[in-house]
C-alpha angles and dihedrals in degrees: 000000000000116000116233129194116261121194108231128188112211144147109266091241089067094079091046096057121100126168111249093203116193091011091067118103088223137028136215097226099085143070100018138075109261111206126207124213119233097250092053092046088057090052090051092053089059096051111128100187103114095217095048093041091055093052090041091055092061102021100058126066130180117232126240096225093037126167137174094282101034103035101137140353140218113256106232118223127238091283090053091250129135110263089231095058104107137201091267090060091249138118112261091208096053091041094055105027106023136247094290089069092061118106118251091259093057094041090052108040128134085015119092119207133193131175123194125217085240087066099253113136117207124194129188136142140246116248088226092098118081092215091051089054090052095047100038110025109029098061111099096224118096115261112266132196136216142182110230134177114244120191109234140166095195097265097090119117093237090064092056099067131113118279111252107168110191089200098047116094092198088070101045100015120246089319086065089074087072101029091111093057092045093049091048092049092050091052092047090052092047090053096052098109096188086084127058109258089245090061093045089055089051092050088052086053090053091051094047090047089055090046090052091051091050088050091055090046090048089234092138097149091063093061099087094052092045091050091049091048092056091051092050093048090049093051091045092056095247090137098048093116098031096126099044095093089059102065116182112285112185095197096050091044091050089053093050092044093050092072091051092045091052089051093050092047093048093046092045091051094048099038106029093144092054096042109033091158089059087053092051089048092052093047090051098050097040088052088067092061136075122239089251093053091049092050091050093043088235100162098167093106089048093054091050091054092047091050092051092050091048091053090049103044108022098071094052090043092054091048091058108026110021090114088063091062090048090051092046094054094041089054091047092053096043092051089049089237087119099033130046090354099122116049090204093058127079121227088260093051087054087060090053088058088055091051089048092053095047091051095045093048089050093053094044094047096047097044094047091043091070093078095061096024093241146044104262127188094263094055093043092051091047094050094048094050091045093051093044091049092049092048093046098048102033131082093200098107093087093047093052091048090049090051091054093045092050090064096036091253097127097085125114091251091054091047088053088059090049091053094045 
């Protein structure tokens, strides 16, 4: 079939990324369900290679509620690893049969594709891959975007994604008519380096809070001008002192952190293989407490230690690595993983998920930095991929938000204390 040019919107890092395979400190073939599309499953059933056929017989299982995209899955072994991951740290299927025999999931990951009903293809990447973090997030320059022409015949993985039309209200509700402008405004705010990244996240929260209010008031047509106004005010320096009214308050911060700490401890206990850094974090913080304090769930001493470590390690971290946080959140918003991802969440509640991730990464980085005396590139990369993996594969965002809301802690003011 003849290949035709397709206009694709993507971050510029996208074309610079290449999987480093066995050289990577991690691999994407463990810990998660890997689904197989129907057309690839049919190819697998026709495989004649004896070694592959034997593994395929036990290592692939059809799904009960199967559909075209999720028809079957690989059965992970006792170590939660794909049965086709070999001793050379390579995929047996790709090694023997080539990349075209990989299922859509494996061809695509860590790439994230989206095609609008208007015909615009968008490509980005999940920050769950260490090499993606190095290529896309570690560079000091702000993330940039381009529209490039890709040659395609219609079979490429990036044309097989879900439709997510930023201009179609049936996808995002009436707010969806202006989702493009809202996303663009959030990214412009996040890339305004005259403010600390913490303050930029808060301004994004102010904007999304106002968008949520307009949504409730059914004033959808006002959204683009409101979004543009927040960008202008940010660039003009109107928000330079936005966090001053929210001076550090250890008691309030401890209360806000407690929900996130409980989440980390529960996730680390249940998914220790997927999140080893969570396990290290838990071992560290529980080591500060007596058996009696642990039994009584008295975490006051724990919060004191965490606060001390944040004061010690966060300022030097920001001096060296603040741009990485900016790039992480910009990528999250562009890919719609941090905006319009959860249908059950309002735009403002999506901001709360950003504040949660910022606060959790800060705690994890500063506590684990104590061992080496700094946050080095390896630790930073590990924490980012851990946090991105947890956010990607977990449905806990809504539960955390509900916990905050139950105690009246989901307001902008309370989020300011969480970010402080």
